[in-house]
N, C-alpha and C positions, 0 to 999 in steps of 0.2 A: 560478579552480578551472577545468579543463581540461572539455571540454567531455563525454569519455568519464566520468568522475567526477560529471559533472551527470546522466549519464544512466545510471548506476549508480544513483545515488540514486532516481531517478524510478521505475528500476525495483523497489527493493527498494521505495519508499511504496507502486507497485501490490501487489505479492507481499503484503507484510504488509496491505492494505486487504483483500485478496481472500480471505487463511487467516480474518483475524478477522470473514468474515461470519458463522459460529457463535463468540458469546464462548468467551474463552478467558484463562488466566492468562500472565502475563509468560515463564514455564517455554515454556510449550507454543510463544509466538510464537517466542521464543528458539531453538526446536529447530528448529519447520516453516521458518524461515526463516533459518537457520543464522547466526545474530547473538550477537555477545556480550553479554556482561550491560549494560556500559558501551554495545554502540551498540543494544540493546533500548530500554534507558532511554532514549537519546536520540531513537530514532525514536516511540517511544511517547508522549513527554511532547509533540513536536513537534506529533505529529498529533491528539494530544489540545487543544492550543492552536488549532491550525487547525480544531478542528471536525467533523476528519475521523473520529474515532474517540470514541467514548462511551465511559465507565470506570464501572464500576458497586463497591460494596465487596460483598462475597459473606460469609456465614456459614452454616454448615452444613455435613452430613455428606462432602459431595462437596467442599467447600473450607475451607481452612484458616480459622480467625478473623481478619478483617480481610483478606483478601485481596483485590487489585484482578481486577476482570475488565474486558477492554478486548471491545470488537464494534465493525466499523465504521457509523457514525452513516449517517443519509438522506443529509447532505451528503457523508461518504465514497461511498456506493453512485451516486451523482448524478455525482462524479469519475471512478469507475470506470465508468460507462455514458460519458461524453462520451470518455473513454481508448480504450474500445473502440470507438468512432466515429473517433476520428482514426486508428488503426489502421487500420481499413475503408479510410479514404479513403486514407491515405498508400501501401496495397495495389493500390487503384483507381491512382493516380499512375503505383506504380512500375511497372505494368503497359503504361501507354502512355509510360514515360519516352524511348524509342528518339524517338517524334517529340516531343519536348520536346527533346531533344537536337541533333538536328538543325536546330531553329526557331534556335534559338539561333545 
């Protein structure tokens, strides 16, 4: 797997976790993150297995019977926080990049 493909996957994971801070159905995730059915299935199942998403079955007027509702877990929120910290760190480093390049 190439670097760009891994970055795309990480970016998609961050996008999904961000969208799912509020509970949503799979179809809503597909629309918000521009995913196909198979893509949404892959990411949602994988993120649930990793513990980054929680899933609930909802029954009621707002949800059809036995619809799966996904939301970012506390572990997923922690992941987003650490990802944000990493981006902040990288922004600081990129501002000092001219000094790093001279030092080599």
